[in-house]
N, C-alpha and C positions, 0 to 999 in steps of 0.2 A: 237090782240089775234085771230081774225077771220082768218087772214093769217096763223098764226101758226097752227091752227086746220086744215086748208087745206093742209099745207105741211105735217103734221103728218099723215093725212088720205092718202095722196099720197104715203107716205113711206110704209104704211101698204098694200096698193093695189099693189105696185111694188114687195113686198117681199113674196108673197104667192106661192112659189114653191120650189122644191128640196128635197134632202134626206141626205146630208153629215153632220156629226157631227162636231162641232166646238170646238177648244181648247180655253179656256179663255185667254184673253189678259189683259194688264194693265187696271186698272180702272173697272175690272169686265165685260168689254165688250168683245164680241166674236171677234176673229180674223177671218175675212172673207176670207183672202187669196187674196184679190183684193185691190191693192194700193189706188184706188179712194175711195173705200168704207171705208177703214181704216182711210184715211185722213178726210173723211166726218164725221165719228164717233168722231174722236178727236176734230175736229172743232166744231161740234154741242155740244159736252160735255163742251167745253170751253165756248160756247155761253150760254148754259143752266145755268152755274154757275153765269152768269151775270143777269139772270132774277130775278124778285121778288121771294122771298123765297117760297111763296105759289104756284108758278108755276113750281118750280124746280123739285120737286118729280114726279108730273105727266109727265112732259116732259122727265125726265130721265127714267121713267118706260116705256113710249112709245118707246123711243129710244132703250132700252134694248130688248124689244119684236121684234122690227124691225130688229135689228142687229142679233138677234138669228135666225130669219127667213132667213135673207140674208146669214148667214153662212152655211145654208143647201142647197143653190143653187149650183149645181154641174157645170153648164155651166158658166165659169168665164167670157166669153165674154158678155153674157147676164147680168151677175151680174155687170160688169163694166158699161155697158150701163144704167142699172137701177140706179146705184149710181151716175153716171154723171147727169142723169135727176134730181135726188133728190138734188144733189149738186147745180145745176143751180137754182132750185126752192128755196132752202134754202138761197142761196147767195142773191137772189133778195128780199125774204121776211124777212129773219132773219138778214141780214146784217145791216139793220137800227136799229134793236133792240140791236145788239152787234157790234157797229162800231169799238171797240178796239180789236176785235177778227180778226185774219188774215184770210181774205177771198180771197186767191189767185186763 
C-alpha cells in the first residue's frame, strides 16, 4: 500500500498545470486527448476494481482528480511524457497487485 501511495502522489505532482477543459469519457473519466494517458486511465481503472473494496473508492477518487488535472494540460508532448512516467511507475508498483490486468 505504501507503493500505491507513492504512485498516486507522483500522479498528483505530475498533473499540476494547464488550462484546457476536458470532455467526459467513458467511466466518468476525462478524455485527455493523449493516447498514453487514456490507456493509463483505463488500465488503472481496471486495476482499481481488483483492489480490496475499502481501497477502491479512495483510489478512484485520486485517479479522477489526477485525470481531470491532466485533461487541462495544453502541451500534449509534456502530457504524453508525464503519463509515460506515471505508466512506468504504475506498471512496476501496481502490476503485482493486479497481475491479471493487461500491463503492455
